[in-house]
N, CA, C and O atoms as CSV, one atom per row, in Angstrom:
chain,resi,resn,atom,element,x,y,z
A,1,MET,N,N,2.551,9.855,-1.927
A,1,MET,CA,C,1.130,9.765,-2.122
A,1,MET,C,C,0.663,8.394,-1.645
A,1,MET,O,O,1.317,7.382,-1.894
A,2,VAL,N,N,-0.471,8.375,-0.959
A,2,VAL,CA,C,-1.129,7.130,-0.553
A,2,VAL,C,C,-2.350,6.939,-1.444
A,2,VAL,O,O,-3.180,7.838,-1.580
A,3,HIS,N,N,-2.449,5.772,-2.042
A,3,HIS,CA,C,-3.586,5.451,-2.903
A,3,HIS,C,C,-4.340,4.282,-2.287
A,3,HIS,O,O,-3.742,3.267,-1.934
A,4,VAL,N,N,-5.658,4.428,-2.159
A,4,VAL,CA,C,-6.515,3.345,-1.679
A,4,VAL,C,C,-7.368,2.887,-2.856
A,4,VAL,O,O,-8.074,3.685,-3.473
A,5,SER,N,N,-7.295,1.593,-3.158
A,5,SER,CA,C,-8.022,1.049,-4.301
A,5,SER,C,C,-8.976,-0.039,-3.831
A,5,SER,O,O,-8.657,-0.825,-2.939
A,6,GLY,N,N,-10.140,-0.070,-4.440
A,6,GLY,CA,C,-11.133,-1.085,-4.095
A,6,GLY,C,C,-10.839,-2.457,-4.669
A,6,GLY,O,O,-11.435,-3.449,-4.250
A,7,CYS,N,N,-9.923,-2.520,-5.625
A,7,CYS,CA,C,-9.546,-3.813,-6.201
A,7,CYS,C,C,-8.198,-3.681,-6.899
A,7,CYS,O,O,-7.660,-2.581,-7.023
A,8,ALA,N,N,-7.665,-4.792,-7.348
A,8,ALA,CA,C,-6.335,-4.811,-7.967
A,8,ALA,C,C,-6.304,-4.164,-9.346
A,8,ALA,O,O,-5.220,-3.902,-9.867
A,9,LYS,N,N,-7.473,-3.896,-9.960
A,9,LYS,CA,C,-7.475,-3.270,-11.286
A,9,LYS,C,C,-7.051,-1.815,-11.226
A,9,LYS,O,O,-6.457,-1.313,-12.180
A,10,GLY,N,N,-7.337,-1.122,-10.133
A,10,GLY,CA,C,-6.915,0.270,-9.971
A,10,GLY,C,C,-7.404,1.186,-11.071
A,10,GLY,O,O,-6.630,1.998,-11.579
A,11,CYS,N,N,-8.659,1.081,-11.453
A,11,CYS,CA,C,-9.190,1.850,-12.583
A,11,CYS,C,C,-9.019,3.365,-12.430
A,11,CYS,O,O,-8.684,4.042,-13.403
A,12,ALA,N,N,-9.240,3.906,-11.237
A,12,ALA,CA,C,-9.167,5.359,-11.053
A,12,ALA,C,C,-7.736,5.876,-11.119
A,12,ALA,O,O,-7.495,6.989,-11.586
A,13,HIS,N,N,-6.795,5.076,-10.656
A,13,HIS,CA,C,-5.377,5.468,-10.667
A,13,HIS,C,C,-4.540,4.199,-10.858
A,13,HIS,O,O,-4.087,3.609,-9.878
A,14,PRO,N,N,-4.331,3.778,-12.098
A,14,PRO,CA,C,-3.624,2.525,-12.337
A,14,PRO,C,C,-2.104,2.606,-12.150
A,14,PRO,O,O,-1.425,1.579,-12.165
A,15,GLY,N,N,-1.572,3.806,-11.975
A,15,GLY,CA,C,-0.125,3.958,-11.833
A,15,GLY,C,C,0.352,3.703,-10.411
A,15,GLY,O,O,-0.443,3.496,-9.493
A,16,ALA,N,N,1.655,3.724,-10.257
A,16,ALA,CA,C,2.273,3.490,-8.955
A,16,ALA,C,C,2.092,4.698,-8.038
A,16,ALA,O,O,2.049,5.843,-8.490
A,17,ALA,N,N,1.989,4.416,-6.750
A,17,ALA,CA,C,1.956,5.444,-5.708
A,17,ALA,C,C,2.993,5.048,-4.657
A,17,ALA,O,O,3.433,3.899,-4.619
A,18,ASP,N,N,3.377,5.985,-3.818
A,18,ASP,CA,C,4.348,5.674,-2.767
A,18,ASP,C,C,3.855,4.526,-1.893
A,18,ASP,O,O,4.600,3.593,-1.592
A,19,VAL,N,N,2.595,4.610,-1.494
A,19,VAL,CA,C,1.963,3.566,-0.680
A,19,VAL,C,C,0.607,3.277,-1.304
A,19,VAL,O,O,-0.177,4.198,-1.532
A,20,THR,N,N,0.321,2.011,-1.582
A,20,THR,CA,C,-0.951,1.616,-2.174
A,20,THR,C,C,-1.618,0.569,-1.302
A,20,THR,O,O,-1.032,-0.474,-1.014
A,21,LEU,N,N,-2.842,0.847,-0.883
A,21,LEU,CA,C,-3.659,-0.125,-0.172
A,21,LEU,C,C,-4.661,-0.678,-1.170
A,21,LEU,O,O,-5.399,0.082,-1.796
A,22,THR,N,N,-4.691,-1.991,-1.322
A,22,THR,CA,C,-5.610,-2.635,-2.249
A,22,THR,C,C,-6.525,-3.560,-1.461
A,22,THR,O,O,-6.060,-4.463,-0.766
A,23,ALA,N,N,-7.846,-3.326,-1.575
A,23,ALA,CA,C,-8.828,-4.161,-0.890
A,23,ALA,C,C,-9.054,-5.444,-1.667
A,23,ALA,O,O,-9.045,-5.468,-2.897
A,24,ARG,N,N,-9.260,-6.517,-0.898
A,24,ARG,CA,C,-9.646,-7.790,-1.522
A,24,ARG,C,C,-10.272,-8.690,-0.468
A,24,ARG,O,O,-9.664,-8.959,0.568
A,25,ASP,N,N,-11.456,-9.142,-0.727
A,25,ASP,CA,C,-12.165,-10.072,0.161
A,25,ASP,C,C,-12.179,-9.627,1.625
A,25,ASP,O,O,-11.996,-10.454,2.517
A,26,GLY,N,N,-12.390,-8.346,1.882
A,26,GLY,CA,C,-12.516,-7.854,3.239
A,26,GLY,C,C,-11.214,-7.556,3.963
A,26,GLY,O,O,-11.233,-7.179,5.134
A,27,VAL,N,N,-10.085,-7.718,3.285
A,27,VAL,CA,C,-8.780,-7.396,3.869
A,27,VAL,C,C,-8.032,-6.469,2.922
A,27,VAL,O,O,-8.492,-6.198,1.813
A,28,TYR,N,N,-6.880,-5.987,3.363
A,28,TYR,CA,C,-6.078,-5.070,2.557
A,28,TYR,C,C,-4.664,-5.586,2.377
A,28,TYR,O,O,-4.089,-6.203,3.274
A,29,ASP,N,N,-4.117,-5.322,1.207
A,29,ASP,CA,C,-2.687,-5.507,0.953
A,29,ASP,C,C,-2.070,-4.121,0.874
A,29,ASP,O,O,-2.680,-3.201,0.330
A,30,VAL,N,N,-0.875,-3.963,1.407
A,30,VAL,CA,C,-0.155,-2.693,1.351
A,30,VAL,C,C,1.093,-2.907,0.510
A,30,VAL,O,O,1.934,-3.745,0.835
A,31,ALA,N,N,1.207,-2.153,-0.565
A,31,ALA,CA,C,2.380,-2.228,-1.447
A,31,ALA,C,C,3.095,-0.881,-1.412
A,31,ALA,O,O,2.463,0.160,-1.233
A,32,LEU,N,N,4.390,-0.907,-1.581
A,32,LEU,CA,C,5.205,0.306,-1.554
A,32,LEU,C,C,5.760,0.584,-2.934
A,32,LEU,O,O,6.298,-0.305,-3.593
A,33,ASN,N,N,5.621,1.856,-3.377
A,33,ASN,CA,C,6.090,2.264,-4.697
A,33,ASN,C,C,5.556,1.320,-5.770
A,33,ASN,O,O,6.303,0.814,-6.608
A,34,ALA,N,N,4.240,1.098,-5.721
A,34,ALA,CA,C,3.621,0.119,-6.614
A,34,ALA,C,C,2.216,0.557,-6.998
A,34,ALA,O,O,1.614,1.424,-6.363
A,35,ALA,N,N,1.716,-0.064,-8.047
A,35,ALA,CA,C,0.337,0.140,-8.487
A,35,ALA,C,C,-0.565,-0.842,-7.740
A,35,ALA,O,O,-0.072,-1.795,-7.135
A,36,PRO,N,N,-1.885,-0.618,-7.777
A,36,PRO,CA,C,-2.802,-1.591,-7.182
A,36,PRO,C,C,-2.537,-2.981,-7.750
A,36,PRO,O,O,-2.342,-3.142,-8.955
A,37,GLY,N,N,-2.532,-3.980,-6.875
A,37,GLY,CA,C,-2.251,-5.342,-7.301
A,37,GLY,C,C,-0.770,-5.661,-7.351
A,37,GLY,O,O,-0.389,-6.786,-7.674
A,38,GLY,N,N,0.084,-4.670,-7.029
A,38,GLY,CA,C,1.530,-4.906,-7.012
A,38,GLY,C,C,1.925,-5.829,-5.876
A,38,GLY,O,O,1.115,-6.146,-5.006
A,39,THR,N,N,3.162,-6.251,-5.893
A,39,THR,CA,C,3.663,-7.142,-4.852
A,39,THR,C,C,3.526,-6.471,-3.491
A,39,THR,O,O,4.074,-5.390,-3.273
A,40,PRO,N,N,2.788,-7.111,-2.565
A,40,PRO,CA,C,2.559,-6.459,-1.280
A,40,PRO,C,C,3.773,-6.489,-0.356
A,40,PRO,O,O,4.553,-7.441,-0.342
A,41,TRP,N,N,3.902,-5.418,0.410
A,41,TRP,CA,C,4.868,-5.341,1.500
A,41,TRP,C,C,4.285,-6.074,2.698
A,41,TRP,O,O,4.988,-6.810,3.391
A,42,ARG,N,N,2.990,-5.866,2.937
A,42,ARG,CA,C,2.220,-6.563,3.962
A,42,ARG,C,C,0.907,-6.986,3.307
A,42,ARG,O,O,0.356,-6.241,2.495
A,43,SER,N,N,0.397,-8.176,3.651
A,43,SER,CA,C,-0.823,-8.636,2.995
A,43,SER,C,C,-1.823,-9.197,3.995
A,43,SER,O,O,-1.483,-9.533,5.130
A,44,SER,N,N,-3.059,-9.287,3.538
A,44,SER,CA,C,-4.177,-9.838,4.310
A,44,SER,C,C,-4.375,-9.130,5.645
A,44,SER,O,O,-4.597,-9.774,6.670
A,45,LEU,N,N,-4.292,-7.795,5.628
A,45,LEU,CA,C,-4.429,-7.010,6.852
A,45,LEU,C,C,-5.876,-6.594,7.083
A,45,LEU,O,O,-6.604,-6.293,6.136
A,46,THR,N,N,-6.284,-6.580,8.339
A,46,THR,CA,C,-7.580,-6.004,8.681
A,46,THR,C,C,-7.482,-4.499,8.457
A,46,THR,O,O,-6.378,-3.973,8.324
A,47,PRO,N,N,-8.605,-3.801,8.414
A,47,PRO,CA,C,-8.512,-2.338,8.270
A,47,PRO,C,C,-7.627,-1.694,9.340
A,47,PRO,O,O,-6.832,-0.810,9.021
A,48,SER,N,N,-7.748,-2.114,10.589
A,48,SER,CA,C,-6.914,-1.543,11.659
A,48,SER,C,C,-5.437,-1.840,11.445
A,48,SER,O,O,-4.590,-0.971,11.648
A,49,GLU,N,N,-5.129,-3.062,11.037
A,49,GLU,CA,C,-3.730,-3.421,10.778
A,49,GLU,C,C,-3.164,-2.618,9.610
A,49,GLU,O,O,-2.002,-2.215,9.640
A,50,ALA,N,N,-3.985,-2.382,8.577
A,50,ALA,CA,C,-3.535,-1.596,7.427
A,50,ALA,C,C,-3.230,-0.160,7.842
A,50,ALA,O,O,-2.225,0.410,7.417
A,51,ILE,N,N,-4.090,0.422,8.668
A,51,ILE,CA,C,-3.849,1.775,9.161
A,51,ILE,C,C,-2.546,1.828,9.947
A,51,ILE,O,O,-1.739,2.737,9.753
A,52,ASN,N,N,-2.339,0.868,10.824
A,52,ASN,CA,C,-1.107,0.837,11.622
A,52,ASN,C,C,0.129,0.652,10.752
A,52,ASN,O,O,1.168,1.257,11.019
A,53,ALA,N,N,0.031,-0.174,9.717
A,53,ALA,CA,C,1.174,-0.391,8.827
A,53,ALA,C,C,1.553,0.901,8.110
A,53,ALA,O,O,2.730,1.254,8.035
A,54,VAL,N,N,0.550,1.602,7.585
A,54,VAL,CA,C,0.824,2.865,6.887
A,54,VAL,C,C,1.330,3.911,7.875
A,54,VAL,O,O,2.255,4.661,7.563
A,55,ALA,N,N,0.735,3.967,9.052
A,55,ALA,CA,C,1.171,4.937,10.066
A,55,ALA,C,C,2.609,4.689,10.485
A,55,ALA,O,O,3.332,5.636,10.794
A,56,SER,N,N,3.037,3.435,10.499
A,56,SER,CA,C,4.420,3.132,10.899
A,56,SER,C,C,5.422,3.706,9.904
A,56,SER,O,O,6.573,3.958,10.257
A,57,LEU,N,N,4.993,3.911,8.670
A,57,LEU,CA,C,5.875,4.477,7.649
A,57,LEU,C,C,5.989,5.990,7.766
A,57,LEU,O,O,7.006,6.565,7.378
A,58,SER,N,N,4.956,6.642,8.298
A,58,SER,CA,C,4.934,8.101,8.314
A,58,SER,C,C,6.037,8.701,9.167
A,58,SER,O,O,6.546,9.771,8.833
A,59,GLY,N,N,6.418,8.061,10.238
A,59,GLY,CA,C,7.482,8.576,11.091
A,59,GLY,C,C,8.863,8.214,10.611
A,59,GLY,O,O,9.861,8.683,11.158
A,60,ALA,N,N,8.927,7.384,9.593
A,60,ALA,CA,C,10.218,6.898,9.120
A,60,ALA,C,C,10.955,7.920,8.261
A,60,ALA,O,O,12.176,7.848,8.129
A,61,ASP,N,N,10.215,8.890,7.665
A,61,ASP,CA,C,10.808,9.924,6.827
A,61,ASP,C,C,11.726,9.322,5.755
A,61,ASP,O,O,12.896,9.687,5.645
A,62,LEU,N,N,11.168,8.394,4.969
A,62,LEU,CA,C,11.924,7.690,3.939
A,62,LEU,C,C,11.618,8.252,2.559
A,62,LEU,O,O,10.521,8.753,2.313
A,63,SER,N,N,12.577,8.168,1.678
A,63,SER,CA,C,12.347,8.552,0.282
A,63,SER,C,C,11.576,7.432,-0.416
A,63,SER,O,O,11.443,6.337,0.130
A,64,VAL,N,N,11.075,7.700,-1.608
A,64,VAL,CA,C,10.358,6.686,-2.375
A,64,VAL,C,C,11.263,5.484,-2.623
A,64,VAL,O,O,10.812,4.343,-2.521
A,65,GLU,N,N,12.514,5.719,-2.942
A,65,GLU,CA,C,13.442,4.616,-3.182
A,65,GLU,C,C,13.634,3.781,-1.918
A,65,GLU,O,O,13.687,2.553,-1.981
A,66,GLU,N,N,13.738,4.453,-0.772
A,66,GLU,CA,C,13.901,3.729,0.484
A,66,GLU,C,C,12.627,2.975,0.845
A,66,GLU,O,O,12.689,1.866,1.376
A,67,LEU,N,N,11.465,3.579,0.557
A,67,LEU,CA,C,10.207,2.894,0.823
A,67,LEU,C,C,10.129,1.566,0.067
A,67,LEU,O,O,9.626,0.577,0.601
A,68,SER,N,N,10.618,1.543,-1.154
A,68,SER,CA,C,10.536,0.328,-1.960
A,68,SER,C,C,11.402,-0.798,-1.383
A,68,SER,O,O,11.224,-1.963,-1.740
A,69,ARG,N,N,12.334,-0.451,-0.498
A,69,ARG,CA,C,13.195,-1.467,0.098
A,69,ARG,C,C,12.779,-1.849,1.514
A,69,ARG,O,O,13.424,-2.702,2.124
A,70,VAL,N,N,11.721,-1.245,2.057
A,70,VAL,CA,C,11.257,-1.568,3.406
A,70,VAL,C,C,10.748,-2.989,3.425
A,70,VAL,O,O,10.007,-3.400,2.532
A,71,ARG,N,N,11.134,-3.734,4.420
A,71,ARG,CA,C,10.709,-5.139,4.551
A,71,ARG,C,C,10.012,-5.357,5.866
A,71,ARG,O,O,9.582,-6.472,6.160
């Protein structure tokens, strides 16, 4: 599951998702197997960079456990 959150509070879905994009100050952080505000895998991405980062994971065919170890 991919979750997009407008802030680190994650009010609509505070739990972990396979991929979480969290907006902050006009950029996005991408966290793997984490809740909004979790430790980012990639941070301070433009919208285009965030899309590319998530798209790069889609072809990887990784399990949730493997996603959490992607660096």
